[in-house]
C-alpha positions, 0 to 999 in steps of 0.5 A: 530225942535228937541224937548227935552223930559225926559224919565223914564223907568218904566219896562224892560223885555226880552220876547221870544214870543209876546202874541196872535201873532198866531190866530186860523185863522193862525193855520187853514191856516198852516194846510191848507198849510200842506193839513191837514185841513179836520175835524178841524171845531169841534176842540176848540182853544187849540186842533187846536193849539196842532194839528198844533204844532204836525203836524209841528213837524212831518216834517223836520225842514226846511219843517216846516219852509217853511210852517210857512214862506209861511203863513207869507210872501207868498204875499211879498217873492217868493217861491224860497226865502222862500225855501232858508230862510227855510233852513237858519232859524235853523242856523240864527237869521232872526228876527235880521239879515234879511236886511228888518227890516219891516219883523223882527216882523214876523220872531220873531213870526216864530222862537217862534212857530217853537222853541216850535214845535221842543223843540229847534233846532231853535234859541230862539228869544229875544225881549223886552217889556218895559213901559216908561213915556215921559215928555215934557215942553209943551203939544204941544210938545207931538203932534209928537206922534200923527203925526208919533208915530213909527218914533217919538218913535224910534228917542226918544229911539235912543237918549238915546243910545250911538252914537255907538249903532247899531241903531244910526249907521245904521239909522243915516240919518233917525233919523236925517232926515225927514222920517223914513219908517223903524220905524214900523220894529223897534217898533213892537207894540206901545200903549199909556197907559196914557195921562196926558198932559205934560207926556204920558206913553207908552208900546212898544214891540221891539227886544232886538237887538236894545234896549239892552242898555235901560235895564241899564237906569232908566231915560235919556234926549232925543230929537225927532221929527215927520216925515215931511209930504208933504204940498200937501198931 
């Protein structure tokens, strides 16, 4: 059953990086891939990050991209594919264009890091951070955001976009259907900020690629539903 909601956009801003996307553990791992991890134990966080960025900058762009992608995707992509993508990165926008949207958030962070390391060369990634208030006629209707939050949120936001919006054209079956396994690749970060019964406030981070139209809206009526779980599970 498709449940009706009223959605109010509280804030909408473009972002070029996700805060805390890269940790000290990541920087140590990147330095290890570059065989430069000796003597790093005494460095504080800022020194470690600066050393990592300088080390990436000392390489050719495609070599630095290979290091970053190896850290991010070595368990999912073969070396040959990582090497190919490393050469493609300066000319492409993989956080939007890669066929598997479940990898988009990590590509976004890869571009953010590499663009900073090289002061350009790589495209500047464009994301969006927004807050929204979602109101239902019954507090029970809000249960969909507990059952399958990512899927329910993507369906909700897609409902506020035009029919010819890319997300509605590419994922029509999943939006209308019972399962939406790609949803976590579209809503990168989702946090419930407040729960007032009939209204919940959410904060989310995603790609500007999907939700650019929401920047033109203050309020809209929408429908959504949760994924259907097999009764045998």
